[in-house]
N, C-alpha and C positions, 0 to 999 in steps of 0.2 A: 194488628194485633203486637201487643208490645212484647218485652222481653218476660214480663211477669205473668201474662197468659199464654206464652209460647209453650207447648207441649215438650219441643224438642231442647228450648232452653230448660226446662227443668229437669230434663234427664242428664243435660250437663251439671247444672247444680245437684245435682241425685236425689232430687226432690220426688223423681217417677222412676220407677224401674224399668230396666233394660238390660239385655244380653249383648254386654260391650264385646264387640270384638277387637279392637284397636281404640287407643288413646294416647296424644300426644299435646304437646303444648296447645295447638291450634285447632285440633280436629279430635273428632269423637265417629266412631264406626260402631253400628249396634245392629242387631238385626230387625227388619219390619215385624211390627205386630200381626200385620195382616200380609204375608208375603205370597207373591205370585208362584215360587217354586222354594223346596227347601234350600237353605243357605242366603233367599235374597235381603241383603244387609243395606242399609243406609249410611252415607257418609256424610257427614255436616262441619260446617265451620262452628267453632265453639263461640266465636262472635256472632250476634244476632244478624243477619241479614233476611230480611223478607224474603227476596227474588233475586235473578241474575243483575238486575239493573242499580241494586244497593250493593251488590255483593264486592268488595275490593279485591282487585286481580289477585293480588299475592293469596288470599283467602282460597279464592277458585283455584289456584294451582295446587295449593296444599292439596284441596279435597280433592282434585283430578289424581295426585300423586300417590295418596292412602288408597282410592278408589283402583287404581292400578294394582298395587301390593295386593289387595283384596282379590281382585280378579285373577291374580295370578297365583293365591292360595287356594282358590276355590279350584284350578285346573289342578294344582299337585297335591292337595293334600285328600282327606277322606271324604269331601265332597265331590271330586273327580268330575267336574264340569268339562265338557267337550269345547264350550264358550262361553260369553257372558255378554249380556247386554249392559251398556252404562247408559244410564235414562235420567236425564234432569226433566221435571214437568215446571215450566215456568208460566205460572198465572192461571187464572180459573179455567180459562179458555183450553190450557194444556192439562189440565185435571191436576193441578197443583191441591193438595188439600189442606197441609200445613205450611204455614206461609212463613217460614225458615228455610231459605235456599239448602237443596240436598241434593245426592247424587244416588240412585238406585244401583246398586249392582245386583245383575239376576243371574244367578247361573244358569246355563241351557245345556241340556243331553241331546245328542243325537236320536232325532225320532221323536221328540217331545211336543211336537206343537198340538196334537190333541190334549197332553196335560198343562200346556203351559195355556192354552186357552182356557182350560178347567180353571185353572189355579187364577186367572185373571177374574173368573165370574165367582168364584168361592172364597179366595184369601185365606186359607186355614193355616194355621201353624202346626210346625212338624216338629216335635220332642225341641223344645227351644234350648233346653239346657245341653242336650248331645249335639246338637247343631251349630250352637255357638262354640263348643269344643271341637268339632270336626273343621269350622272354618278357619277358626284359630290354629289351628294343629299345621295347617298349610303356611302360616306366617313363622314358622318355629325358624330359629337358625340353622342353616346348613341346608335349608330347601331352598335357595336362590338359586343354586345353579340345576337343580335336578327338573326334570322332565315327567 
């Protein structure tokens, strides 16, 4: 896959739609179009790397730092997650389907084992505009020290 046919590169170039959660010079975070749970967000480096082997260490560190911020936002904001999965699928055998390195930030709630299993099977969108606003709300300044 090249940057020309990479769906995540198309999102970076604003050629494909996405509910953007966070963006800076090096990274972009947006809602997964097939979420496992409400608020499921992907964090990508803007520079194309098809997998972990090709991912420059500095881009990986930036992706992780943004994923950590998004995870905290999911706990502190309206998503009200009790926990968060940070997941990287690297290669076909690990169920990677888009070959642009990325990290999934999946909010979890106490007792959601059954709904998480259903979410893995169905992966349905949850009012993406409101969900995006709810995840971004936790990123607002002033929430850094809140619990």
